[in-house]
C-alpha positions in Angstrom: 112.8 91.2 104.2 111.2 91.2 107.9 107.2 91.3 108.7 105.9 92.1 112.4 102.3 92.5 113.3 101.3 95.7 114.7 99.6 94.9 118.2 95.6 96.1 118.4 93.1 95.7 121.1 90.0 95.5 118.8 89.3 99.5 120.0 89.6 102.5 119.4 93.1 103.3 120.5 96.9 105.6 119.4 100.2 104.4 120.3 103.6 104.8 119.6 105.3 102.1 117.9 109.0 102.0 116.0 108.9 101.0 112.3 111.8 100.7 110.4 113.8 102.5 112.8 111.6 105.3 113.2 109.0 105.7 115.9 105.1 107.1 114.6 102.1 107.3 116.5 99.5 105.5 115.1 95.2 106.4 115.9 92.8 103.5 115.0 88.7 104.8 114.6 86.2 103.2 113.6 83.3 104.8 111.7 80.1 103.3 112.1 78.6 103.4 108.9 77.4 101.8 105.9 81.0 102.8 104.2 82.2 102.5 107.4 85.1 100.5 109.6 88.8 100.9 110.2 90.7 104.1 109.9 93.6 104.5 110.0 96.1 108.2 111.2 99.5 108.4 111.0 101.9 111.5 113.1 105.6 111.8 113.6 106.5 111.0 117.0 105.5 114.3 118.5 101.9 113.9 116.9 102.3 115.9 113.8 99.9 114.7 111.6 101.9 112.8 108.5 99.0 111.4 107.1 95.1 110.7 108.3 92.0 109.2 107.1 93.0 105.8 105.7 91.1 103.4 105.3 91.5 99.2 106.9 90.7 97.4 103.8 92.0 93.8 102.6 94.5 93.4 99.5 96.2 96.0 99.2 99.4 98.1 100.8 98.0 100.4 103.0 101.1 103.2 102.5 101.3 102.6 98.9 99.4 105.9 98.0 102.4 107.8 101.0 105.2 106.4 99.3 106.9 109.6 99.1 106.8 109.8 103.0 109.4 106.7 103.0 107.8 104.4 106.0 110.2 101.7 105.0 107.8 99.5 104.9 104.7 98.2 103.9 101.2 97.9 105.7 98.4 95.0 104.9 95.6 94.2 106.8 94.1 90.2 107.1 92.0 88.8 108.3 92.3 84.6 109.3 89.2 82.4 107.9 88.9 85.2 104.5 92.0 87.3 103.3 89.9 89.1 101.4 87.3 89.8 104.1 87.3 93.7 105.8 88.2 94.3 109.0 84.8 94.4 112.0 84.5 96.2 114.6 84.5 92.9 116.3 87.5 91.2 115.0 89.6 93.8 114.5 92.9 93.0 116.7 91.7 89.1 117.1 90.9 87.0 114.3 91.8 90.0 112.2 95.4 91.6 111.8 97.5 94.4 110.3 100.8 93.1 110.0 104.0 96.1 108.4 106.5 94.9 106.4 109.8 96.6 106.3 111.0 97.5 102.8 
């Protein structure tokens, strides 16, 4: 079981990445509101939407509710100083990380 850190710029972005041998397009947006935060959407390599609007939270596999899509692993967010702290706009990609754990 291999673990990979998803490279993040710390700004809203869209990029292609290979996870468990399959290419996906990940889009990260930030909703600046009381209940907002970082949001992840996943598309296939042809940019056909697969899952939209996944809140990037800590303490849970972000892909678990979508097991039927067989992403080939799990996705976890974690912050350096406090593993339970939700990623903020300023620390996402620096002290707050996103990890893919291959099944």
